C-alpha positions in Angstrom: -19.9 -12.8 -14.7 -20.1 -12.8 -11.3 -17.6 -15.2 -10.7 -15.4 -13.6 -12.9 -15.9 -10.2 -10.6 -15.2 -12.2 -7.8 -11.4 -13.5 -9.2 -11.2 -9.7 -10.1 -11.6 -8.5 -6.6 -9.5 -11.2 -4.6 -6.5 -10.5 -7.2 -7.5 -6.8 -6.4 -7.2 -7.7 -2.8 -4.7 -9.2 -3.0 -2.6 -6.9 -4.4 -3.0 -4.0 -2.0 -1.8 -6.7 0.2 1.7 -6.6 -1.7 1.2 -3.0 -1.8 1.0 -2.7 1.9 4.2 -5.4 2.5 6.2 -3.4 -0.3 5.4 -0.1 1.7 6.4 -1.8 5.0 9.7 -3.1 3.7 10.5 0.2 2.2 10.2 1.0 5.5 11.8 -1.5 7.3 14.6 -0.7 5.0 15.3 3.0 6.5 15.4 1.5 9.9 18.9 1.5 11.3 18.4 -1.1 14.2 17.1 -3.5 10.8 19.9 -2.6 8.2 22.8 -1.6 10.5 22.8 1.4 8.2 22.5 5.1 9.0 19.3 6.8 9.7 17.8 7.8 5.6 21.2 6.1 4.6 22.3 9.9 4.8 25.8 11.0 5.0 27.7 11.8 8.5 27.7 15.3 7.6 24.5 15.1 6.1 21.8 16.7 8.3 18.7 16.5 6.6 16.4 13.7 5.5 18.7 12.3 2.5 16.3 9.5 1.3 14.0 9.8 4.2 11.3 11.3 1.7 11.3 8.6 -0.4 8.8 6.7 2.9 6.1 9.4 1.5 5.4 8.6 -1.7 5.4 4.4 -0.9 2.9 5.4 1.5 0.7 7.7 -0.8 0.4 5.0 -3.5 -0.4 2.4 -0.7 -3.0 4.5 0.2 -4.5 4.8 -3.1 -4.4 0.9 -3.9 -6.4 0.6 -1.0 -8.9 2.5 -2.0 -9.2 1.2 -5.3 -9.1 -2.3 -4.1 -12.1 -2.0 -1.9 -14.6 -4.4 -2.8 -17.6 -3.3 -4.9 -20.0 -6.5 -3.8 -20.1 -5.0 -1.0 -22.0 -1.5 -3.1 -25.2 -3.0 -4.2 -28.2 -3.4 -2.4 -32.1 -4.0 -3.2 -34.4 -0.9 -4.1 -37.6 -0.5 -5.6 -39.1 -4.3 -6.2 -36.0 -5.6 -5.3 -34.1 -4.2 -8.0 
């Protein structure tokens, strides 16, 4: 079972990295220097944040995915009798 567990951990770490790349891409898409669009895709007469709030759920999902992807293989420690 250990080889299966190791591969599942690698998959979870890869998915966490993918989640990070997607979250950073969302943040980059809202950068006016990158897209040459208005900040947060707001209309010229809009003083609010428009799509600026979309960053918060993306970063929250990233934090949750990173927490779920923590490798559990590092959480072992021998106790009494080497068990």
